[in-house]
TORBA-902172 format. One record per residue: residue number from 1; z, x, y of N, C-alpha, C, CB in turn. Coordinates in steps of 0.001 Angstrom, whole numbers, plus 500000, padded with zeros to 6 digits. Each point is the difference from the previous one (the first is absolute). Glycine has a CB too. Example, Ala and Ser with C-alpha at 12.3 -4.5 7.8 and 13.67 -1.06 7.14 Angstrom:
2
  resi     n.Z     n.X     n.Y    ca.Z    ca.X    ca.Y     c.Z     c.X     c.Y    cb.Z    cb.X    cb.Y
     1  507800  513190  494310  500000  499110  501190  500000  500900  501200  501246  498108  498827
     2  498034  501542  502223  500060  500820  501190  500730  499230  501090  497855  501184  499372
This chain:
135
  resi     n.Z     n.X     n.Y    ca.Z    ca.X    ca.Y     c.Z     c.X     c.Y    cb.Z    cb.X    cb.Y
     1  239995  660056  923568  500395  498731  499407  498883  499543  499062  501409  499382  502040
     2  498958  500075  496810  499044  499489  499036  499168  498888  500651  501557  500593  498078
     3  497114  499458  501751  499106  499034  500633  500291  498579  499543  498263  501772  500160
     4  502052  498066  498561  500266  498669  499468  501263  499407  500642  498886  500649  497822
     5  502146  500172  502314  501242  499547  500633  499737  499680  501464  501378  501393  498405
     6  497826  499452  502274  499699  499769  501401  499230  498696  500170  499974  502477  500408
     7  499031  497277  498729  499216  498763  500066  500909  498795  499780  497949  501219  499171
     8  502950  498858  499863  500945  498907  499751  500890  499769  501206  499967  500529  497562
     9  500448  500552  503096  500831  499869  501197  499239  499316  501119  501253  502053  499345
    10  497455  498272  500803  499180  499342  501021  499898  498509  499741  498705  502109  500305
    11  501082  497513  498437  499887  498583  499671  501316  499287  500285  498280  500528  498239
    12  502834  500077  501348  501303  499382  500274  500236  499856  501496  500892  500968  497874
    13  498791  500054  502881  500173  499935  501450  499113  498922  500588  500576  502434  500060
    14  498200  497474  499473  499086  498981  500514  500518  498601  499691  498079  501587  499715
    15  502422  498221  499096  500546  498688  499656  501209  499674  500856  499167  500271  497665
    16  501658  500721  502594  501160  499767  500854  499601  499641  501413  501289  501574  498604
    17  497704  499127  501944  499551  499723  501362  499231  498700  500104  499916  502428  500397
    18  499611  497052  498481  499247  498746  500037  500916  498818  500287  498345  500963  498391
    19  502954  499264  501608  500938  498943  500373  500129  498897  498971  499458  500508  502321
    20  500506  499834  496414  500042  498973  498978  501404  499748  499468  497692  500628  499405
    21  503276  500074  501084  501382  499752  499605  500244  500207  498530  500148  498412  501838
    22  500622  500685  497556  500389  500161  498603  498820  499889  499053  502219  499088  500581
    23  496736  500214  499819  498840  499872  499132  499365  501356  499752  499613  497683  500854
    24  500302  503157  500166  499418  501338  499829  500845  500829  499054  499021  499888  502301
    25  502284  499960  497754  500874  500762  499124  499780  499608  498541  501683  500180  501852
    26  497906  498582  497909  499772  499544  498634  498670  500505  499461  501375  497975  500476
    27  497752  502504  500397  498683  500433  499581  500031  501397  499401  499014  498561  501764
    28  500249  501604  497177  499778  501303  499397  499000  500732  500882  500488  499146  497635
    29  499389  502160  502205  499038  500760  500789  498559  499636  499657  501657  501847  500135
    30  498112  497516  498747  498642  499687  499576  499731  498505  499932  499998  502113  498730
    31  500759  497105  502035  499763  498568  500004  500372  499406  501350  500417  499915  497531
    32  498965  498963  502767  500351  499196  501159  500483  498663  499465  498303  501167  501529
    33  502663  498248  499118  500437  498662  499627  499447  499054  501053  502128  500845  498837
    34  497004  498251  500722  499366  499033  500880  500812  498715  499914  497681  501045  499698
    35  502814  498498  501443  500896  498844  500015  499362  498832  500727  501971  501528  499928
    36  498057  497300  499415  499471  498795  500625  500910  499582  501149  498952  499273  497818
    37  500600  499799  503000  500858  499547  501104  501354  499518  499485  497954  499357  501304
    38  503083  500948  499454  501344  499559  499615  500149  498514  500259  500933  502276  500507
    39  499732  497093  498563  500307  498588  500155  501510  499901  499801  497676  499179  499172
    40  503066  500515  501888  501455  499878  499922  500421  498639  500490  500275  502463  500326
    41  500968  497221  499497  500510  498730  500493  500383  500189  501460  500834  499311  497690
    42  498356  500116  503174  500224  500123  501432  499913  498617  500630  499061  502354  500017
    43  501637  497468  501081  499915  498744  500721  498715  499972  500803  502508  499829  500111
    44  496736  499106  499767  498760  499845  500741  500200  498969  501099  498642  500619  497965
    45  501380  499811  503294  500148  499040  501095  498870  498969  500013  501176  501765  501324
    46  497626  498650  498289  498858  499087  500000  500183  498874  498983  498528  501893  500722
    47  502049  498443  498146  500222  498987  498956  501380  499376  500077  498427  501236  498553
    48  502467  499444  502142  501369  499495  500104  500760  500090  498687  499225  498482  501786
    49  500387  502461  497358  500624  500136  498680  499820  501428  499508  499573  497558  499474
    50  501241  502828  499505  499820  501336  499425  498660  500099  499253  502511  500236  499792
    51  496940  500948  500193  498747  500276  499296  500279  501102  498990  498569  499311  502006
    52  500988  500509  496748  500172  501006  498963  498900  501050  500110  501093  498299  498491
    53  499284  502980  501391  499046  501096  500126  500143  500904  498772  500088  499901  502557
    54  498783  500481  496823  500000  500827  498799  499126  501229  500211  500385  497964  498572
    55  499740  503013  500532  499187  501203  500071  499792  500559  498598  500866  500496  502319
    56  497978  500099  497455  499723  500699  498740  499377  501355  500344  499668  497798  498720
    57  500201  503045  500280  499353  501286  500260  499177  500440  498799  501869  500630  501547
    58  497298  500361  498692  499176  500614  498956  499934  501494  500298  498618  497864  499640
    59  501272  502933  499331  499941  501454  500168  498554  500482  499945  502288  500227  498972
    60  497430  500764  501870  498680  500630  500024  500209  501485  499744  499044  498264  501627
    61  500399  502215  497275  500112  501412  499658  498776  500751  500517  501374  499436  497953
    62  498855  501793  502507  498888  500782  500529  500054  501465  499594  499921  498434  501901
    63  500870  501897  497091  500109  501402  499581  498700  500550  499420  502405  499594  499559
    64  496661  499540  500090  498713  500446  499478  498955  500188  501101  500536  498820  497877
    65  499856  500958  503377  499055  500070  501117  500248  501223  500868  499840  497516  499980
    66  499093  502985  500603  500072  501069  500988  499806  499331  501356  499110  501806  498380
    67  501975  497937  502325  499937  499229  501239  499447  500789  501182  501918  498703  499161
    68  497682  502535  500609  499285  500750  501024  498498  499705  499885  501783  501824  499979
    69  497837  497421  499005  498615  499622  499727  499809  498542  500426  499833  501657  498054
    70  499192  498067  502811  499813  498639  500533  499685  498979  498911  499197  501016  502120
    71  500130  499404  496832  499691  499082  498891  501290  499544  499314  497765  501138  499655
    72  503150  499801  500114  501273  499654  499371  500876  499168  500941  499868  502105  498632
    73  500024  498116  502672  500733  499169  500966  499508  498563  499900  500317  501978  501556
    74  498374  497832  498350  499449  498637  499843  500476  499375  498686  497967  500654  501356
    75  502125  500159  497603  500516  499502  498718  501434  499525  500163  498487  501571  498747
    76  502337  499212  501962  501394  499596  500228  500061  498722  500834  500723  502409  499869
    77  498448  497478  501143  499978  498785  500819  499628  498775  499157  499380  501386  502012
    78  499688  498790  497055  499621  498912  499093  501178  499635  499097  497591  500767  500049
    79  503121  500238  499466  501177  499739  499159  501068  499239  500785  499514  502085  498673
    80  500647  498259  502597  500990  499302  500840  499609  498531  500136  500501  502136  501275
    81  498228  497585  498960  499541  498608  500115  500208  499237  498696  498309  500719  501701
    82  501400  499951  497180  500201  499373  498691  501487  499723  499759  497946  501176  499118
    83  502902  499767  501267  501449  499808  499853  500487  498882  500909  500270  502422  499404
    84  499171  497470  501784  500366  498914  500916  499642  498653  499379  499647  501517  501991
    85  499184  498417  497392  499601  498764  499317  500985  499666  498879  497582  500466  500551
    86  502802  500550  498676  500947  499776  498892  501359  499535  500526  498813  501757  498639
    87  501671  498879  502436  501290  499615  500579  499943  498571  500510  500454  502387  500631
    88  498455  497244  500008  499871  498637  500523  499862  498980  498872  498932  500925  502069
    89  500403  499462  496843  499908  499102  498848  501380  499775  499383  497649  500795  499561
    90  503155  500285  500348  501375  499854  499489  500797  499087  500918  499904  502297  498961
    91  499938  497899  502346  500704  499169  500978  499583  498544  499845  500139  501945  501593
    92  498594  497835  498117  499477  498646  499849  500591  499276  498795  497907  500765  501084
    93  502614  499990  497944  500669  499374  498852  501378  499468  500389  498754  501538  498452
    94  501825  499024  502605  501324  499599  500451  499906  498914  501070  500862  502297  499467
    95  498234  497900  501455  499822  499067  501110  498520  500002  500368  502379  500387  500869
    96  497088  498457  499426  498580  499902  500325  499723  500711  501324  499831  497806  498749
    97  499216  503124  501212  499597  500734  501192  498483  499960  500118  502030  501505  499835
    98  497474  498714  501353  498560  500111  500187  499617  501443  499684  499950  498147  501779
    99  499133  502022  497286  499657  501334  499502  499503  500963  501079  499452  498914  497861
   100  499524  500722  502882  499406  500942  500945  500969  500455  501086  497825  498925  499553
   101  502923  500190  501098  500971  500490  500990  501075  500889  499374  499586  497934  501331
   102  500852  501731  497477  501010  500804  499307  499454  501396  499724  500981  497923  498954
   103  497804  502155  500527  499394  501290  499674  499798  500826  501269  498857  498974  498000
   104  500621  500391  503049  499788  500722  501272  501309  500554  500544  498046  498519  500502
   105  503006  500668  499484  501304  500432  500514  500590  501116  499140  500382  497696  500918
   106  499460  502186  497778  500523  501013  499081  499286  501335  500185  500573  498192  498364
   107  498106  501776  501744  499232  501234  500226  500380  500606  501348  498088  499114  498596
   108  502015  500054  502428  500361  500502  501335  501380  500643  499993  498581  498220  501037
   109  502362  501179  498260  501364  500536  499942  500058  501331  499260  500872  497667  500067
   110  498183  502569  499025  499991  501241  499222  499368  501166  500766  499887  498618  497926
   111  499412  501099  503159  499237  501030  500706  500827  501196  500485  498495  498186  500681
   112  502685  501630  499900  500752  501193  500438  500314  500957  498846  500989  498616  501825
   113  499431  500850  497026  500296  500854  498847  498727  500632  499450  501978  498560  499449
   114  496959  500650  500475  498726  500498  499494  499482  501140  500877  499483  497722  499058
   115  500515  502077  502241  499515  501033  500921  500884  501249  499956  499059  498200  501475
   116  502242  501611  498368  500911  501148  499912  499705  500843  498767  501753  498684  501206
   117  497989  500674  497674  499691  500723  498760  498671  500741  500142  501276  498282  498651
   118  497727  501066  501943  498689  500635  500191  500128  501195  500940  498843  497786  499621
   119  501872  502039  501483  500194  501093  500957  500712  501187  499351  500088  498322  501862
   120  500925  501396  497332  500739  501071  499327  499088  500755  499037  502127  498672  500206
   121  497018  500602  499078  499070  500644  499067  498985  500859  500753  500287  498084  498394
   122  499238  501424  502728  499036  500770  500794  500649  501247  500589  498765  497885  500536
   123  502470  501971  499909  500742  501142  500547  500211  501055  498910  501159  498484  501675
   124  499217  501068  497137  500222  500930  498889  498692  500703  499622  501891  498550  499152
   125  496991  500726  500853  498708  500605  499673  499605  501031  501056  499306  497885  498825
   126  500959  501814  502430  499694  500940  501079  500830  501270  499864  499420  498080  501505
   127  501866  501763  498214  500870  501163  499819  499582  500817  498784  501876  498742  501073
   128  497717  500577  497880  499532  500679  498794  498730  500799  500314  501005  498177  498546
   129  498089  501234  502211  498760  500691  500393  500304  501230  500862  498762  497805  499905
   130  502192  502053  501006  500393  501120  500841  500605  501133  499158  500396  498402  501911
   131  500420  501224  497100  500592  501004  499110  498922  500749  499226  502063  498590  499798
   132  496917  500682  499737  498924  500629  499229  499170  500944  500861  499929  497990  498522
   133  499869  501664  502745  499210  500876  500866  500763  501257  500382  498816  498002  500872
   134  502504  501927  499132  500830  501169  500317  500066  500968  498825  501350  498591  501566
   135  498459  500893  497243  500147  500837  498800  498833  500915  499781  501349  498230  499007
């Protein structure tokens, strides 16, 4: 099997196992979609009234990174934080939010997808190394 196709299959499988539902399907193999906290219209028993809930997102591209390299993983983590800030700033244009809690929640919500992509890249690098040693 072509190594590039196999690596792409690993990333797709990792995204599927990360449990991201339709959001993962919208993601390209070389990007993550970072989504701010959802804000929907829900009834709040504490307030006794409906509450409006909104959400925004930002894309993080990583096709220029080697995620088997810890330095590039840190670069991707920094990009995720920057994208979380951007998503929360967009959300703040629609509804006033507290920046730090929004950013923390957005980064935390992105972790399963982020870790899945990193794991898939490390797995692909390991398989590639094994193939080279066999040759």
